[in-house]
N, C-alpha and C positions, 0 to 999 in steps of 0.2 A: 406506446413506446415513446420515450423522450429522446429527442435528438440531442446528442452531446456536442458541445463546442469545446474548443481548445484555445489555450492562451494562458495568461497570468491574471491573478487578482491583485489589484494594487495594495500596497502596504496600508494605505489609509482605510480602504474598504475592509481589509482583514482585521484591523484594529477595532472596528465597529462590531465585530461578530465574536461570539464565544467560539472556542475550538469545535464544539459540537455543531453549532450553526454552520460553520465553515465546511466541515466534513459532510453534513447533510446536504449542503448546497452542491458539493461535488457529486455526491451520489444521485441526487435528484435531477441534475442537469441545470439547476438554477445558476450555478457558477461553472466557469470553464475548467475542464481538466487540464493538467499541465501538458506541455507539448511532448514530453517523453512518453506519456500515455498514448498520444496519437502515433508517435513514431513506432512504438512497440505493439500497439493494438490492445492495450488493457483498459479495463473499466473499473470504476469504484461501484460495486454492486450493492453493498449494504453498509450502513453506518448507524451505530448507536454509541452511547457513552461507554468508552473503554473497549470497543470492538469494531473492526472494519474488515470488510471482505473485498478483495480485488480479484477480478476474473480475467482470464485470457484463453483464447483458443489458439494453441500453437500452430504455426504454419511453416512451410519450407523457408520462409524469410528469417526464421529464428534459429536455424540450424548451425552447428559448428562443423568443422571438417570431418568429424566422426559420424555425422548424420543424426545427432541428437540435439535437443534444444540447448543452446549455450547456457552454461551455469550463471553467467552474468545476468541473463534474463530472469532466472529464478531468484537471484539475489535482489534484483530490482523489485520484483513482486513482493518479496518479504520485507525489504526496506520500506516500501510504500505502505503496505498494510500495517506494519508495526508502528512506523512513525505517525501515520494518521490516527491510529488507535490512541497513541499518547496525545496527539493534538486534540482529539475529541474530549479530553478531560480538562482542557485548559480554559481559563477565564478570558474575557475580552482583554485585549492589549497584551496577551502573553503568547509566545510562540515556542517552537522547539526545533532542534536540528539533531541529526544523528551524530553521536560522538564515536560510537563503534557498534558493529554488529558481527555476529558469527552465524554461519549457516552450515548445515550438513545436507548434502545431496545424497538421497538414499536410493532412488530409482531413476532410470533414464526417462526423459519426457521427449515424445516425438509428436508429429502431427496426428498420428493415429491415437494418441492418448485422449484426444478430445479436450473439452474445456477443463481447465484447472482452476482451483479456488485457493487463494492465499488468504488466510484468516489471521489477523493480528489481534491479540488480547493484552490489555495492560496488566502488568503484574504489580506495579507500584508507580505512583505519580505524586511527587512532592513539589516544593517550590523551586528546586534547582535541577532535579534529575527525575526522569521518567524511565521505566523499564517495561519491556513488552516481550512477548513470545509470539512466534508465528508458525503456521503449519500450511504446507501446500499439499492439497489432495486432488485426486482425479475424481471422475464422476461416480466411481464405485466407493469412494471414501478411503482409498488406499493412500497411505502417507508417502509422498514423493520427496519432500524436503521439509526441514524445520530450522528454526533459528531463534536467536534472542537479540535484543538491541538495548543500548543505553542511549538516552537522548538528553541533551542539555536543554533545560527549560529557562527561558529568559524573557524580560519585557521586550515587546516589539516596538 
């Protein structure tokens, strides 16, 4: 098991890596995960060209006043897996940022749900715009939420 670290990767270091090298580094633990991953408790579990999986075990710390996992957490998981999937397609010296995303929350998530997996897959990636779709599922493969994103692609 690899020990994960948290922090930021300098812009200079990022420019020296392709998007896939960067995302592989996050998944393997060779690079630090961002600090929001530490705050929320999620991990980059899998990474390949055009596909990234983010995992999380929901806890009581993630609950809204109604006793279910806050929708903002699910949105963060989807934004992360979809944006990193787009990043995995980019060349050295190129980055991306989310322009917009849309999600649909289908089933409640609670600590009893167990580990959830958010998988992002690239739909299209060009020189200026990348799009991806994402799905959040439980351990039984039940769809809990899904979404799409549009990302701005730019020289870093």
